[in-house]
C-alpha positions as CSV (number, residue, x, y, z in Angstrom):
1,M,-56.9,-152.0,-35.1
2,T,-54.0,-151.8,-37.5
3,V,-54.0,-149.1,-40.1
4,L,-50.8,-148.6,-42.1
5,A,-51.3,-144.8,-42.9
6,G,-48.2,-142.7,-42.8
7,E,-46.1,-145.6,-44.1
8,S,-46.1,-145.0,-47.9
9,H,-44.0,-148.2,-48.5
10,A,-46.5,-150.3,-46.5
11,V,-49.5,-148.6,-48.3
12,S,-47.8,-149.3,-51.7
13,T,-47.3,-152.9,-50.7
14,A,-50.9,-153.2,-49.7
15,L,-52.1,-151.7,-53.0
16,D,-49.8,-154.1,-54.9
17,T,-51.2,-157.1,-52.9
18,A,-54.8,-155.9,-53.4
19,F,-54.4,-155.5,-57.1
20,R,-52.7,-158.9,-57.5
21,Q,-55.3,-160.6,-55.4
22,V,-58.1,-159.4,-57.7
23,I,-56.4,-159.5,-61.1
24,E,-54.4,-162.6,-60.7
25,T,-56.5,-164.7,-58.4
26,M,-60.0,-163.6,-59.1
27,F,-59.6,-162.7,-62.8
28,G,-56.9,-165.3,-63.6
29,L,-54.8,-162.8,-65.5
30,E,-51.1,-162.5,-65.7
31,V,-49.8,-159.0,-65.0
32,E,-46.5,-157.2,-65.5
33,G,-45.6,-154.7,-62.8
34,P,-46.0,-152.8,-60.8
35,F,-44.2,-149.9,-62.4
36,A,-43.6,-146.7,-60.6
37,E,-44.8,-143.5,-62.3
38,D,-41.3,-142.6,-63.4
39,A,-40.6,-146.2,-64.7
40,V,-43.1,-146.8,-67.5
41,P,-42.4,-150.1,-69.2
42,A,-40.8,-150.3,-72.7
43,G,-43.2,-149.1,-75.4
44,G,-43.4,-145.5,-74.5
45,A,-45.5,-143.3,-72.2
46,V,-48.7,-144.3,-70.4
47,P,-51.5,-143.9,-72.9
48,A,-54.4,-141.6,-72.3
49,L,-56.4,-143.2,-69.5
50,T,-59.9,-142.3,-70.4
51,L,-61.9,-144.3,-67.8
52,A,-61.4,-144.5,-64.1
53,G,-63.2,-146.6,-61.5
54,M,-63.1,-145.0,-58.1
55,V,-63.9,-145.9,-54.6
56,G,-63.4,-143.9,-51.4
57,L,-62.0,-145.3,-48.1
58,A,-62.9,-143.5,-44.9
59,G,-62.3,-144.1,-41.2
60,H,-61.2,-142.4,-38.0
61,E,-57.6,-143.0,-38.8
62,F,-57.4,-143.3,-42.6
63,R,-59.2,-141.7,-45.5
64,G,-58.4,-141.9,-49.2
65,M,-59.5,-142.3,-52.8
66,L,-58.6,-145.3,-54.9
67,Q,-58.6,-144.9,-58.7
68,V,-58.2,-147.7,-61.2
69,A,-57.7,-146.2,-64.7
70,C,-57.3,-147.5,-68.2
71,D,-58.2,-146.7,-71.7
72,E,-61.5,-147.8,-73.3
73,E,-60.0,-150.9,-74.9
74,G,-58.5,-152.0,-71.6
75,A,-61.7,-151.4,-69.7
76,R,-63.6,-153.5,-72.3
77,K,-61.1,-156.4,-71.9
78,L,-61.4,-156.3,-68.1
79,A,-65.2,-156.2,-68.3
80,A,-65.2,-159.2,-70.7
81,T,-63.0,-161.1,-68.3
82,L,-65.1,-160.2,-65.3
83,L,-68.4,-161.1,-67.1
84,G,-67.2,-164.3,-68.8
85,G,-66.6,-163.2,-72.4
86,E,-66.8,-160.5,-74.9
87,E,-70.3,-161.7,-76.0
88,M,-71.6,-160.7,-72.5
89,L,-70.8,-157.0,-73.1
90,G,-73.2,-156.4,-76.1
91,D,-73.3,-152.8,-77.3
92,D,-74.1,-151.1,-74.0
93,P,-71.1,-149.0,-72.8
94,A,-72.7,-148.9,-69.3
95,I,-71.8,-152.5,-68.8
96,V,-68.1,-151.7,-69.4
97,R,-68.2,-148.8,-67.0
98,D,-70.1,-150.7,-64.3
99,S,-67.5,-153.5,-64.6
100,L,-64.7,-151.0,-64.1
101,G,-66.5,-149.6,-61.0
102,E,-66.9,-153.1,-59.7
103,L,-63.1,-153.8,-60.3
104,A,-62.3,-150.7,-58.2
105,N,-64.7,-151.9,-55.6
106,M,-63.1,-155.4,-55.4
107,I,-59.6,-153.9,-55.3
108,G,-60.8,-151.4,-52.7
109,G,-62.2,-154.2,-50.6
110,S,-59.0,-156.1,-50.7
111,L,-57.0,-152.9,-50.0
112,K,-59.3,-152.3,-47.0
113,R,-58.4,-155.7,-45.6
114,Q,-54.7,-155.0,-46.1
115,L,-54.8,-151.7,-44.4
116,D,-57.4,-152.5,-41.7
117,H,-56.8,-155.9,-40.2
118,S,-59.8,-155.6,-37.8
119,G,-62.1,-155.0,-40.7
120,S,-64.1,-152.3,-38.9
121,A,-62.0,-149.1,-39.0
122,I,-62.4,-148.3,-42.7
123,E,-65.6,-148.1,-44.7
124,L,-65.8,-148.2,-48.5
125,S,-67.9,-145.8,-50.6
126,L,-70.0,-147.0,-53.5
127,P,-67.9,-147.2,-56.7
128,S,-68.2,-144.6,-59.4
129,V,-66.7,-144.3,-62.8
130,L,-65.4,-141.1,-64.5
131,E,-64.6,-140.5,-68.2
132,G,-61.9,-138.3,-69.4
133,E,-58.2,-137.8,-68.7
134,A,-57.9,-136.9,-65.0
135,R,-55.8,-137.9,-62.0
136,I,-56.8,-137.4,-58.4
137,R,-54.3,-135.1,-56.8
138,S,-55.9,-134.3,-53.4
139,V,-59.0,-134.9,-51.2
140,G,-57.1,-133.5,-48.3
141,A,-54.5,-136.1,-49.0
142,T,-51.1,-135.9,-47.5
143,D,-49.6,-138.9,-49.4
144,G,-50.2,-141.0,-52.4
145,V,-49.2,-144.2,-54.2
146,W,-49.2,-144.7,-58.0
147,L,-48.6,-148.1,-59.5
148,G,-48.9,-149.0,-63.2
149,W,-49.5,-152.4,-64.6
150,R,-49.7,-154.3,-67.9
151,A,-52.4,-156.9,-68.4
152,M,-53.8,-158.3,-71.6
153,G,-51.7,-155.8,-73.6
154,S,-53.3,-152.8,-71.8
155,T,-52.0,-150.4,-69.2
156,I,-53.9,-150.2,-66.0
157,V,-53.0,-147.6,-63.4
158,T,-53.9,-147.8,-59.8
159,S,-53.5,-144.8,-57.6
160,L,-54.4,-144.1,-54.0
161,V,-54.3,-140.7,-52.5
162,Y,-54.7,-140.8,-48.7
163,A,-54.3,-139.0,-45.4
164,E,-53.8,-140.3,-41.9
165,T,-56.3,-138.8,-39.5
166,T,-56.2,-138.9,-35.8
167,S,-59.1,-139.3,-33.4
168,A,-59.3,-136.6,-30.8
């Protein structure tokens, strides 16, 4: 089994690859980035990120929480892309939230494959979606990666807080 915990550069690269696989390959979107937290692209500060799709990763040697956050407009654009068009969204905000959770799940699955080449050492939780301005800072984490992106005119922030664990 190969888990890249403890190597923040490798984890950052894995998150970058996972995000690009989903957004560029599966969604067919062009993205700018990644941008580090202290290098926000021209146009000002990161806007208030009001929705976050989240998925947990857990195994004997690695545990973490992946968050994919954006504003309401960005979430709606991503949901429309995922579902095949704006007309598929209707007026139900749950569809947008469920789509953001599914996006986190897809990125989490790709990230799992990047971190765990055997495919059996890390499990994914069910996705969840939170509303409000929040950022995960802990969960017993010892390290974290934050990458910002621009797609379809919206800012998307991926963050992964994680800890390496050891089997006794």
